[in-house]
N, C-alpha and C positions, 0 to 999 in steps of 0.2 A: 424102331417099333412102329407098326402100322396102327393108326388111330383115326377116328372120324372127327376128333376134336382139333381146333386150330386157335392160335392166340394172337395173330397178326405179327408174329415174330419170324425172322429169317425169310422174308418174302412170302410167307404162308399167310397171306392176309385175306380178309373178306373180299376186297376188290379183285384179288387174283382168282379167288374161288368163283366169283361172278363171271369174270372173264372166261374161265375154263368151261363153266356151264353153258354160256352162249356159244362158245367155240365148238363144243362136242354135241350140242342138242339144238334142235330147231324150236327154240322157245317162242311161243305165241302169246302166252299169258305171264305177266309179272305182277304179283301182288305183294305189297310190303305193309306190314303192321309194325309201327314204330312209336316210341314214346316221344322222340324229338325228331324234327325234320329241319335240316339246315339248307336253305337255298344255295349257300356258298359251296356245298359239297356236290351239287348236281352235276358240275362239269365232269366229275370223275366217272359217272356211270352213263353220261349222255350217249356215247357211241354204242353202248349195248342197248339202251332204250330205243335207239333208232331201229333196231331189227325186230323188236317186240311190237305186236299189233295192239294189244290191250294192256294198259298199265294202270294199276289202281294203287294208290297210297292211302293208307288209313292212319291218321295221327291221333294219338291219345293226348289231349291237352292236359295241363296241370289244373285240375278242377278244385284243388285245395283252396286256392286264393278266392275263387268264386264262391265256394261254400261259406268261407269265412266272411266275405262281404255281405252275403245274404243273412248270415247269422247276426251280424252287427246291425242289420236293418230289421231284425225280428221276423224274418220270413224263412221259409224252407226253400232251399235251392232245388229247382225242379228241372234241371238240364236246360236252362234258357239258351235257345239256339243263337240268339243275337249276341249274347255275352260270350258264348263259346267261339262264335265267328270272330269277334273283336280280339279275344285272347290269342287266337291263332294268328290273326293279322299282325298284331303287335310283336309277337314272337318272331315271325318271319322278317318283319320290318327291322327289328333290332338286329337280327342276324345279318341282313344285308348291309346295314350301317357299320357293323363291326368286322365284316369279312376282310380278308387280306386284299390290299389294294393292288390287284393283279388283273391283267387283261384277260387271261384264260378264265379265272374265277368269274369275272364280270360277264364275259360272254356266256358262261354257263347259266348265270342267273337271268340274263336276258332270254336265253333259250327256254328256261323253265317257264317264265311268264308266257312266252309264245305257245309252248306246248300245252299249258293249261288252257289258255285262251282258245286254241284250236280244238281242244278236246283230245289231243294225243295222250295226255296225262290227266287222269281223274283223281282228285284228292277230296277225301271226306275227313271230317273231324268227329270224334266221339265225345259228346257233351256230358255224359252222365257218370263216367268213371275214369279214374286214372288208368291209362294203359301202360303197364310196365314191361310187357312182353315185346320182344323184337323177333319178328318172323318174316322171312323172305321166301316166297313160294314161286317156283319156276315150273311152268307146265308147257308141254307141247299142245298143239291144237287138238289132237285126238288122243284119247287115253288108250294105252296098250299095256300088255303084261311085261314088257321088257325094259321097264324103267322110263316112264314118260316125263320124268322131271326130278326136281330136288327140293328139299326144304332145309333152309339154314335157320337155326335159332340160337339165341345166346344173349350176349350183352351189347352187341354193336347196334348203335343207332345209324340212321341214314345221314351221316355227317362225314365231313372230310376226316376227322379224327377217328371216328368209329370204323370207317372203311379201311384205314391203313395205319394210322399213326399211334393210336392208343393200344395199350395192352388189353385185349378183350378175351373172353372165353366163349367160343362158339362151336357148334357141331353141325355137320351136314348129314341129312338123312335122305336116303334115295328109295326106300320102300314105298310101294304104292299106298299101302295102308296109312303110313305117316303123311303122305302127300294129301290123301283124301281127308283125313282128320283135320289137318291144318286148313285145307280149303273150306271144309264145312264150317269150321269155327270162324274163319275170316268172313265167310258169306253172312253168317249170323250178325257179326258186329258191323259189317258193311251196311246191312239193312237198317240197323239202329242209328247209324251215323247220319250226318247231314253234310251235304256237299258244300265246298268252299264257295262263297259268294263271288261271282265273276267280277262284281263291282270292286270288291276288295283286292282282287288280283291286279286290276287296272290301277288301283291306287298305289300298289307297291312301287310302281315305277314313278308315279307322280310325287309321292311323299318321301322318297329316298333320293340319295345322290345320283341314282340312275337316270333321273329326270334330265334330259338334255335340252330343255326349253327355257332355261334361265338366261336372262339377258346380262350383258356386262354391268349394267347399272344396278340390277338386283344383286348381283354378286358383290359389287362394290359396297352397297349399303349393308349387306350381311357381314362383310368384313368389318365395317365400322362398328356395328352392333356387337359382334363378338369380341372385338378388341376393347371397346370402352365399357362393356358389361354394365355393372350396376351404376357406374358413373352417369349413365344416361337417365337413370330413374330419378330425376329431380322431383322432389315432392315438398313444396313449400309448407305443407301441413305437417311434416315430420317433426317440426319444432312447434310445439303447442304450449299453451299455458304460460306465455311470456309475461313476466311481471309488468306492471304499469311503468312506463318510461323507457322500456327496452324495445328496440326495433327489430323486426324480423328481416334479416339480411340474407340474400340468396347465397352469398359465399360462405356464410356461417352454416346454412343448411347443408351445403355440400361438404363443408368441413366435418360436420357431425356424422353424416352418412359414410363419408370416406374414412374418417378416423375410426368409427365403430367397426367397419369392415376389416380394416387393417389390424385392429386390436384383436379381433376374434380369430383372425388367420395366424397372427404371429405372436399372440399373447401380450403384445404391447406395440406402442408406436410413439413417434415424436410429434407433438403438436407444436409446429414451429412457424405459424404465420408471423410475419415481421411485427416488430414492436408497434403496438398501438391498434391492432386489428381485433382485439377482444378475445384473447385466448382463454382467459378465465371463464368467460361466458360459454365458449364452445366446450370446454372440458366439463363444466357443470352440466351442460345439456347431454353430453355423452354419458356421464355418470347417471343421470336420471333415466336415460334410455336403457342403460344396462340394468338398472334397479328393476325396471318393469319387464325385462326379457330374461333375466337370469333366475328362472324358477319361480317368479312371483305368481300367486301370493303365498304359496307354501314356504318359499324361501325369500327372506327379506335381506337383500344384499347390504353389506356394510362397506363404506368407502373410508379410506384413510388418506388424508391430504397432508402432504409435507411441504412446508413453506418456510422461507426466510422470515425472521421475526418482523421485519418491516412490512411484510405483505399479509400478515395474519388477519388484521382487522378487515382488510378488503375482501378476503375470502369469506370470513364470517358473514359480512354484509351480503355478499353474493348468494351464498348458500341459503341464508334466511329468505332472501327475496325470491329465489327459485323453489323454495320449499322442498329441498332435497333431504330425504330422511336418512337416518342411520349413518351420520357422518362424524368422524373425529378429525380435528385439525390440530396438528402439532408442528412445532418449529423443528428445523432440521438438526438442532442440537439436542433433541429429546428422543432420538430414535431408540436409545437404550431403555427407554421407559415402556416400550412395547413388549409386554411379557408373552403374549399369545398371538402370533401373526396369523394363525389359522382362521381367526374370526373375520378377517377382512377379505373381501372379494375383489376389490378394485383399489389400486394404489395410484394417487395422482401426486407427482412430484413437480412443484413449481420452481422455476429457475434451476432446472435439472443440471445445467452445465456446472453448477457448484459441485456435483458429484463426479467430476471427470477424472479424478485421481483414484486408482484402485488400491493405493497403498495407505489411504486415509482411513481412520477407524470408522468415520461416518459412512463411507462407501461400503465397507464390509457389513455393517449393520443393515444398511438399506438393501444390499443384494440378498441377504438372508430373508428379509421381510418379503421382497418381491418374489423369491423362489420357493417360499413355503406354500404348499398347496392349501386350498380353502377347505372348509368343513362340508361344503355341499357335495353330496354323493349323487352320481348318475345311476340309472337303473342297472347298468352293467357292473356296478360296484366301484368304478373309478371315481376319483375326485376331480373337481374342476380346478384347473390351474388358476393362479392369480392373473389378473389383467392389469397392465401398467400403462399409465399415460405420462410421458415425460414432457412437461411444458417448458418450452424455452425458445425464444426467437433466435438464440445463439447457441445451439448444442455444440457447435464446434468452437473451441476456444483458440488453442494455438497449435496443437499437434494431432497427428492421426490417432494416437492412442487415446486422446480425449474422447472422441466420438466412439471408439471401440469399447471403452470402459462403460459408457452409457448404454450402448447396445447390449452389453453383457448383463445388464440388470434384468433383462427379460429373455435373452437368448443365450444358449450355451456356446462357448467360444469355439468348440471343435465339432459341434453337431447342431447346426442352426436349421431353422425352417427356410432359409433363403436359398437361392440358387447356388451361392457360394457357401457350401456346407461348412467348410473349415475356415471360419473367420480368423482364427488365430494365425494361420499361415498367411492369409491374404493381408492382414494388417501388418504382420511382420515385414513383408516386402515394402509396403508403403512407409512404414516407420524408418526402415534403413535408408530408403531413398531420401526421405525428408532430412535425416541427420546429415547425409552427404552434402545437402544444399546449404547447411549452416556454415560450411567452410568456403562457400562460394562468395566472392566479393562483388561480382557483376549483378546489379539489381535486375536487369533485364532477363538474365539467365535464371535468377531466382524466381522471378514471376512466372516464367514459362515452365520451370520445373515444378513449382508448387501447383500451378494450374493443372498440369498433367497428372500429378499424384491425386489431387482431389477430384478430378474428373472421374478417375477409376472408382474412388470411394463413393462418389455420388451415384454413379450408374449401378454399381454392384451391391451397395449396402443402403445408402440413404433413400434412394427412390422408392423402394417397396415398403419402407418403414416410416415415411414422413408425410404429414399433411402440412402443406406450406403454400401460402399465397402472399405475394408482395402487392403493394399498391399498384404497380404497373399491371399486374395480372387483372386486378379488379377494374381498371380502366380500359383494358383491351377487350375483355370478354363482355359482349353486349348484354347478356343476361345480368351480369353483376353491375355493369355500368348503369343500365336502366333502373335497377333497383336502388342504387345509390342516389341517382338523380331524383327519383320520385320522393326519396326521404330527405332530400336536401343535404346529403353527406358528400363532402369533397375532401380530397387529400392535397395538402399543399405540395408543391414541387420542392424537392431538396436541392438547393443550388450547390455547385461544387464548393468544397471548403475554400475559404479565403485565408491567405497568410497574413499574420500581423508580425512584422519583423521589427526588432529593436537593435540599435547599434551601441556598442560599448565605446566609451572615450578611451584614448590611448593608455592612460594609467590603469583604468579598469581592465583593459584588454591584457596588459602585462600581468596584473594580479591574477586574472582568470587563467592565463597560460601557466603561471606558476602553480596555481591551485590544481589544475588538471594534472600537471606533472607530478605534484606531491600525492594526489589521490590515486594515480594509476601507474606510475613507473615501478617496474618490478624490483629493481635493486636499490635505487636511490629514493624511491617514494615511501609512503607509509606501509608498514608491515601488518598493521591492524592487530598487533599482539594482544591488545586489551581483550579482544574477542576470540583469541585463539589459546587462551590459558590452559584449558584442559588438554589440548593437543600437545602441549609442551611438558605435561606432567610425566614423571618417570613411571615405569610399568607398574610398580606396586600401588601407585595412586590412580593411574590412568585406568586400570581395569575396573574401577568402580563405575566408569561412564561408558555406555555402549557407543560404538562408532565415534570415539572422541575425535579422531583425526578428521573424519568427514565433517562432523558438526562444526569443528573449529574452522575449517576451510569455508564452509558455507556461511557461517557467521561473518567472517571477514569479507566475503563477497557481497553479502547483503548490506553491510555497512558501507562498503565502497559505492555500491549502486545507490544507496539511500542518499549519500552525500552529493553525488552527481545529480540525482533527481531533484534534490533540494535547490541546486543552482538553477535548474530549469524552471523550478516553481517560483521562487522569489529569493532575492538576496537576504531578506529578513529570515525566511525559514532556514536558509543555508547557514546563516550565522548562528542561529539558535542550535541547530544540530551540531555545528562545528564546536561551539562552546561547551556543549554537553559531552561530546566525545573527548575534548581536551581535559575536562574535569574528571571524567571516568578514568582516563589513562593516568592522570596525576594521582588519583586515589590509589590505583594499583601500585604505582611506584612507591607511594607513601607506605603502603602495607609491606612491601619488601623491606623498606628501611626500618620498619618497626618489627620485622621478623615474623609477622603473622599475616598470611594471605587468606582472606575469606572467599571461598567459592560458594555462592548462595544465589542462584539465578532468580529466586523469587523474593529476594530481600533487597531493600534500597541501600546496598553496600556503599556505592560511590558517594551518595549524598551524605551518609553518616560519617564516613571517613573525612570528607572535605569539611564537614561541620565539626569535626573534633570529637565525635561521639563513639570513639572506638570501644570503650568499656560497655556502653549501652548495646552496641552492635554485638559484643561478645555474649552478653546475657541473652540477647534475642536469638543468636545462632544456636546457643546451647538449648534454649527452649524449643525452637522449631526443628532442630535436627532429629528429634525423636520421631516426628511424623513425616519429615521431608528427607529422603535418602540422598538427594542431590547436594545437600549442604556438607561442606567439609572445611576444615581449617588446616592449611598447609604451611610448611616452612619453606624458606628460599631454596634449601637443598632438595626439596621435592620436585624442583623444576629442572629441565635441561639447561645446560650452561648458557645457551645463546638466547634464552627467553628474556632475561632482564636487559641485556644490551639492546635488543630490538625494541623493548618497551620504552627505554630511555631515548632511543633514536626517534620513535614516534612522538614522544612527548616534546622533544626539541622542535620538530617540524610543526606540530600542532600549535605550540605557543607562538611561533613566528607567524603562522597563518592567522591565528586569532588576533594577534596584535595588528596586523595589516588590515584585516577585514573590520576591525574595530573603528578604523579611521574612515571607512566608507559610509557616507551618509546619503549619497545620491541613489536614485532608483530609476534608470532609464526605462525599464519595462513598465513601471507604474505611470511614468510620464506619457508614454505612447498610448497606454490603456485609457488614461484620462482624456487624451486628444480624441481617440476613437469614440469614447462615450459622448463627448460633446458634439462631435461632427457627424457620426455615422450610426452607432449602435442603438441609440434611442430615438433616431429621427423617424418621423412618420413615413418617410419614403420607403423604408424597409421594415419598419416595426410599428404597424398601425396602432397597437395598444400600448406602445412604449413600455413594454415589459421585457426584461432581460434576465437570462439565466446564466450564471457564471459558475463553472466547475473547477475545482482544484482537488488534488489528492491530499494536500496538506492542510490540516486544520489551522496550523500557524499562519499559512498564507491567507486563508479566508478571514481569520481574525485580524490579521494585519490590514487587509483591504477594507474590512468593516470600519477599522479605526481611521485609515488614511483617506478613503474616497470622500467622506463628507467635507474635507478641507477644500475640495476642488469642485464638487458638483452638488446640486441641491436635491437630486433625486433621493427618495426614501429607500433605505436598504434593509433587507432582512437576511440575517445570517443563520444558517442551520448546519449543525454537525451532530455527531452521534449522541452527545449529551442533551442537546436542546430539541432534538427531532420530535420526541413525543409531545412535548409542551407546545411546540410551534406548529404542528401539523394542521390544526384547525385554521390557523392564520394563513398557512401556505395554500390550503384548498380555497379559502375565500378569495384569495388575491390572484391565484394562478391556474385554478382548475376550471376549464371551460364547460365541463359537463355539470357543474353545480348550477342549480336553477338561478336565473338572473337575479331574482330577489335576494338571494343569499350571497351574491358576489360583492366584493369590496375592491377599492382601489387605494389602499393605504400604503402599498409598497410597489415600487417600479423595478427594483433589482433584487434578485435573490442570489446570495453567495452560499454555495454549498459544497460539501465534500461528497463522497460516493453514497452517502446515506439516502440521497434523493434520486439516485441513478436508476433505481428499479421499481417498477410497479406504481409509480406516482404520476398523476396528471399535472403537467405544467404548461398545457397547450393554449393558454391565453397569451403566452409568449410564443414568438416564432424565431427568436434569435438566441443562439447558444454561443458562449465564449468558453473555450477550453484554455483556461489561464496557464495551466501547464499540461503537458502531453500525458495522457493516462497510461501509455505504455502497454495497453492491453486492448485488442480489437473488440472484445466483448463489451468492455466498458464504454468504448467510443460509441458503439451502436446503441447501447442502452441509453446513453446520455441523449443522443438525438431523438430517441424514441419518446422521451418525455414531452417533446413539443410536437412531434409528428404523429398525431393520434386521431381516432374517430372523434369528430367534434371540433377539430381545428377550423378556425375561421380565416386565417391568413392564406394568401395565395402561394406564398413561398416560405420555406424555412432556410434560414441563413446560419452557417456554421463558421466560426472564426477560430483559428488555431494560432496560438503564440508559438512560433517555431523556434526551436533551440538554435543557438548560433552554429555556424559552420564548424566551429571548434568542437562543440558537443557532438555534432554529427560524426565528425572524424574520429573522435576518441571513444565513443560508446556505441557507434553504429546504430544510433536511435532510429533514423529513417529506414535503414535496411530492415531492422527488426519489425518495425510497425508495418511496413509494406508487405513483408513476408507473411505476417499474420493476417492482414486484411485480405491479401489476394487469395490465400488459402480459403478464407471464409467466402469471398465472392464466388470462387470457382465451384465450391462444394454446395453451397446453399442458395446462390443466386441473389444475394443482397442487391437492392436496387438503388442505392445511393452511394456516392463517393464520400468517404469518411475523412481520411487523413490527408492524402496528398491529391492535388488537383489532377495529376496525371494518372491516378489510380484507375484501373479498368473497372467497368461496370457490367454485370451480366445478370439477367433475370431469366430463370429457367422455367418458371411457372409449373407446368405439369411434368418437368424433369424428363424431357425428351433428350435423345443423344444429340449433342452438337451445340451450336451457338444460339444466341438470343433470337435470331429471326425465326428458327424452327419452332420456338415456343408459340409464337403467334399463329402459325399455321396449324399447329396441333390443337390449340384452343378453338380455332375456327372449325375444325372437323368435328369436334365434340359439340360445338354450338349447332352446327348444321344438322347432325342426326337428332339432337334434341328438338330442333325446330320441326323436323319431319314428324317426330313422334307427337308433338303438340298439335300441329296443323293438319296432319293426315294420319290419324291413329290407325285407321284401317290398313293403309299401306305399310305402316311400320310393323303392325302385328303380323301381317302376311309375310314380310321379309324376315322378321324374327323367327317365325315358325318354319322357315326354310331349313332343310336338314343340313347338318354338318357335312363336309366333303363336297358341298356344292362346287361345281367347276364350270368353266366356260372357255371357249376358244375365241381368240381375238386377233385382229390384224395389227401387226406392228413390225415394220421392216427391221428396225434396230434390234428387236429381240427375237428375231426369226428362229424357229425351232428351239425355243427355250421355254422353261416353265418356272413360275414363281409359286412357292408353297408357303402358306401360313399354318405352322405346326406348333402345338403347345402341349405341355403336360401340367402337372399340379404346381410346378415351380416356375416355369418360364414360358414366354412366347418366343418364337423364332420365325424369321422371315428369310426363306432360303431361295436363292436363285440358282437354277441348274441350267447351264448353257448347252448349246448344240454339241460341243465337244466333251460334254459331261462334267466339266469343271463346275464346282459349287462354291458359293460364297454367301455369307450371312449379310442381310441388309438391315437397315434401321426401319423403324415404323414409317418415318416420313418418306424414305426412299420408296418403300413399298406402296404406300397409299397414293403417291403421285403416279405410280404405274397403274394401279387398280382404278384410279378415278375415271369415271365414264359418264357420258351424256345419256339422258333418258332414252333417246331413240337409236342408240348404237345397237347394231344387230350382231349376234353371235355367229361364229363360224365353227366348223367341225374341229374337234381336238386333233392335233397332229399325231402321227404314229408313235412318237417317242414319249408321249404324255405319261403313260403309266410307269415306264422305267425311270423317267425323270422324277416323278413323285417318290418312287422307291428310293432314288438316290438322295432326295431331300430328307426322307425319313432316316436313312442310314447316317447322313451327316449329323442330324439332330441327335440321334441315339449315340453316335460316336462322341459328340461333345459331352453328353451327360456321362457316359462311361469313363471318359478321360478324367472328368471332374471327380467322379466317385473314386476312381482308382488313385488319383492324387491325394484325396482326402484319407483313403485307406492307408496309403504309404506314409503319409505324414503322421497319422495316429500311431503307427508302430514305431516311429522315430521320435520318441518323446524328448523334450528338452531335459537338460541335466537336473534341474530342480524337481521336475515331475518324476523323473526316474528315481531320484533319491527318495522322494516321498513314498512312491509306490513300493520300492524295495523295503523301506522301513515297515510299511503296512504288511508286506509279505512276511517279514520277520515276526511281526505280532501274531499272524495267523499260524505260525509254526510253534508258538508257545503251547505247551501241554495244558496250561491252566486257563486258556481262553474258553469261554462257554459259548453255547449256540447263539445267544442273543448278541454277544460281543462280536462273534464271528460274522453274523449277518450285517452288523453295523459297519465293520471293517470292509466287507465285500462291497457294500453300498458306497463307501468312501472311495474305493478304488474305481468303481464305475463313474463316480462323480468327477474324479480326476481325468478319466478317459474322455468324458464329454466336455470337460472345461467348464463345469458348472459354476464353481465358486473360485474366484481369483485368489483368495487368501488361504484356501485350505492347505495347499502344498506348502505355503510359507509358514503357516502355523506348525505343521508337522516338522518341517526342517528346522525351524527355530527351536523347537523342543529338543531335537537331536543335538543341536549345538550346545544347549544348556547342559545336557547330560555329560558332555566332555569335561565340563567344569565341576559339575556336581553329580557323580554317579549315583544311581539308585538301584534297588533290587528289581528283578523282572516283574514281580506282582505290582509294585508301585508304578513302574514304567507303564505297564498295561492300563492301569487305572488312570493315569494321566492322559494317555493317548485316547482312551474312551471318552474322557472328559472333554478333550478337544473336539472329537468327532460329534459329540452330543451338542456342541455349540452350533452345529449346522443342521438344517432340516433335511436329513438324508433318508430317514426311514419311511416317511409318508409320501411315497413317490408314485402312487397309483396314477395320478394325473399325468406324470411324466412318462410312465410306462405306456399309457394309452396314447399319449402324444407320439412316442417313438413308434408304436405300432402303426399309427396313421402315416408316419413318414415312410416306414418300410412298404406299407401297402401302396402309397403314392409312387414310390420308386419302382415298384413292380408293374405299374400300369403302363400299357404301351402309349406312345405319344399319339395325340389326336390330330387328324388332318382336318383343319378348320375350313380353309378356302384354297383352291388352286386355279391358276389361270395359265393356259398355254398360248403361245404366240406363233403366228405364221405370217408370211408375206401377203 
């Protein structure tokens, strides 16, 4: 069918029409009236333009925005020529910056600038009305009656897409009357229009990446400015209104700005400056900043602070001093008391590593609170998501899943804001690798393996989500160091841990060997049946207890570990535990002999049996069993046949051990400790204030030392445990807190003996010597202990740590050293802790700003940040000039080693990439430090021309970047469809609920939301709760209506329906994924 219309389909494009017109007619005049003009499309028509003699392009700018601006200023828009010129200039400039990075396109843009400058092409803009029409008028020089030209009109603009790629609707008219009418209309508009300012055309080259006058030094500085971004904008005044007595510290200013930025980008972050650097103050300042930026004054943000009980008073004091409004502080055991989580805008969790287990009830409560949207609505109808600050110097405790679970408090496990979108899959790989290492016996291999695992976790997950500085960072960075020096703040050096070894006499060695054998031998040693009773119950009784076998095994293991740890702590503590275990076992045997076995975990059964109070116990059991379902009275026949023989076997061994340990009166560990106290630990040479802090996990050990030490030394001793902590805290502060005003300080005590109750959030830094009387068996506790004396305000030059090492026998039998080193090395590698804690040969790494690689790189990276900050401060004009340079700035440089190669800095919303494209087109990704060392340039270095392969190599870099992103997205997608068995089971059950005819619309919507939440990995316990309910139904079947009601009740326990904030968040993710990667900086090298 013949028609004058065409749509850019099947090669019947506007470009082909123009080509045909120029081919068959001698076109002299070309007039174009368009709504948009793209410089990047000029190369397509340049060869035709060459043959035309007079070319005029009339562009109708978008005046709506100009009219709106005038209206806002209370004036009438009158077609302001200057504003119209500027609007056109900015549009063309934007088009150049966003054009395809291609040599042909670029040459076309250069040619356009040249053609306008020489007058070959005339461009005018119409400042008074939006031009929506698109008309192209082709005329020969002389008018005649045989068709002297053509008019094309329709939807196509003079752009690359409009000429050939887009579906358009255009028509070609050849009648002279149509050509005349179009020409007359064009002439009228042309007369009203204003010519493009030639100055603006010249600026197009200068203010876009087409500028070829940049020097290597300028491009190098632009690289640093773009990479460090807001980190450069150090503003000491961003922390204001500090209470009296608080010092404005540069590193805390940085921490506030960096933390706030990360919180807004990812909805949460870890505040993990090492122990003693003032995390409470920094998090309070961020909360205050958020209060005034989150819709204030119309909206007054509320902050919920969740703290361990021991730290509550300290938080209350800080909040009052900083005058932070609308704050509620609760202890971490009171989460269930939060009835409406929507009223809170910000959640601060102190000692957040306590929420590392996603199977704990407290974790589930906290995750629901953190992922419940707020009440604050934005203009588009969405609600603002919660912001979360996880405060902990030790977010990593022992395992990769610990840090994963904390991240999941503000990130979805399968749809995160990080470059690694599917965190669940990523962490699964690291968890599996970590588990394999537990079977490795070579400590060197363990250290290397753990380091590799946590290096991946650090670079992929921790780095974008954490604000962390160590003391080493503060001393290396000149800005921080100068600030600390001015304020008289110094940090003591933490010496390598020192061993205190104690030897056993031969008879004690023999008893020790026998004890270890009895405690640990699988067949001839203790069976721990006293703590495995419910595991030996016959089915009709065992069914009352969930996971009876697992609980029995765990209890036995806990008891075994406890006894071995007690030997490590003190002989006194071990004997007390051994005697109690013997009595408890004896009581169980007595109950068997009496024919009634009481299972009542919450009652003092053993004590009452051993005291002959069986009848009173019976009455108590009958009374309490009404409200306590775990209480039961069993008969001997209710147990498997081998339970009693195992119990009797244990009692025989325990009585033998108890009798032998009863004869032990010496204490070689105490003897060595007393010697060290007299000769070393309190000496002025290492301990200027003669104040010592002694930690033990066992309250019985600290009580024993409190009683025994005064027999040998005259130093005054203060003992603190969970019961005495509250009453003795004022005394502790007066005698050990260096931050207390001098007039309030006392010297009544030289030694403090304490359990873990003083290991967190307490200042003990008038002391600089710590003794770990027994090994804490947990890397987090080790670091927390050292942090009590290594704090801001410490006056000593060095901190000394002494560890009582377990004997070699303990090492061999329970692999204590292997476990401690494995945990500590994982912490070092992941977070860069800067002091050796447990073993003197423990590796130390401080990563500072979390660059890829080893410790030395950190110093270099800090130096680059410091340098660009220095330029900004000392030469603000130069800094601003470089900052205003356009993206895509490029330069050619001489470099024989990199001949005919290009290095590209490319980024998108999620990641930065530094890509090297070699002469043979091979590509590789570089680190920041590798790239910056290549880009580094002297002020006077001259640029050279870009080599011929520059554009194709940049395209190769973009392709590699996009390919990496696509592979990551494809991997995530694939993983999402391959759900784990528990997730599949929960999803299938929800599908079954949807198929029920009695489900209403509200319930259906809730179930669909729950399925979406499972897909995202939003709540760790949702699938568990659903599957747990399914298992319950197998034992207690219910009617479908009741089942549906119970399922809806489970789902309503999660904040599923109010997800506007999440939906908006997802839209932002999708939008970001659709954005093309940005070319930031490129450099090409030639000989």
